[in-house]
C-alpha positions in Angstrom: 0.0 0.0 0.0 1.2 3.5 -0.8 0.8 6.6 1.4 -1.7 8.1 -1.1 -4.0 5.0 -0.8 -3.7 5.0 2.9 -4.6 8.7 3.2 -7.5 8.3 0.8 -8.9 5.6 3.2 -8.0 7.4 6.4 -11.5 8.5 7.4 -12.9 5.0 6.9 -10.0 3.5 8.9 -10.6 5.9 11.8 -14.3 5.2 11.7 -13.7 1.4 11.6 -15.4 1.1 8.2 -12.7 -0.8 6.3 -13.0 -4.4 5.4 -10.6 -6.6 7.5 -8.3 -7.3 4.5 -7.8 -3.7 3.6 -7.4 -2.8 7.3 -4.6 -5.4 7.6 -2.8 -3.8 4.7 -3.4 -0.4 6.2 -1.8 -1.5 9.5 1.1 -3.2 7.8 1.8 0.0 5.9 1.9 1.9 9.2 4.6 -0.4 10.6 7.1 1.0 8.2 5.8 4.6 7.6 6.4 7.1 10.4 4.8 10.0 8.5 1.6 8.1 8.1 1.6 7.1 11.8 2.0 10.7 12.7 -0.9 11.7 10.6 -3.1 9.1 12.2 -2.0 9.9 15.7 -2.7 13.6 15.1 -6.1 12.9 13.7 -7.0 10.6 16.6 -5.9 13.3 19.1 -8.0 15.9 17.2 -11.1 13.7 17.2 -10.6 12.9 20.9 -10.2 16.6 21.8 -13.3 17.7 19.9 -15.4 14.7 21.1 -14.7 15.5 24.7 -17.1 18.4 24.3 -15.2 20.7 26.6 -14.4 24.2 25.3 -10.7 25.2 25.4 -10.1 28.7 26.6 -7.4 30.5 24.7 -5.3 33.1 26.4 -6.8 36.7 26.1 -3.7 37.9 24.3 -4.0 35.3 21.6 -7.7 35.9 21.3 -7.2 39.6 20.8 -4.4 39.1 18.3 -6.5 36.6 16.3 -9.5 38.9 16.3 -7.3 41.7 15.1 -5.8 39.7 12.3 -9.2 38.5 11.2 -10.5 42.1 11.2 -7.6 43.3 9.1 -8.1 40.5 6.6 -11.9 41.3 6.4 -11.2 45.0 5.9 -8.7 44.2 3.1 -11.0 41.9 1.4 -14.2 43.9 1.7 -13.1 47.5 1.8 -14.6 49.8 -0.8 -12.0 51.6 -2.9 -12.7 55.1 -4.1 
């Protein structure tokens, strides 16, 4: 199995929707492919974080900076030029 095939089936793998034969090939690929293992681990962690249902409070400084950057991008995109 190539990385491209594995990545195309990633959602089905995470959801447990792959047939056992394909799943075995998927897991065999991961034994020798560190980048694919990292992708799957990050995806699992992301799913776990979101499924916990607990909001994550970001620091006020980061919130303010992010809002400022979004506001600037909005103004650049939608400003009316004379």
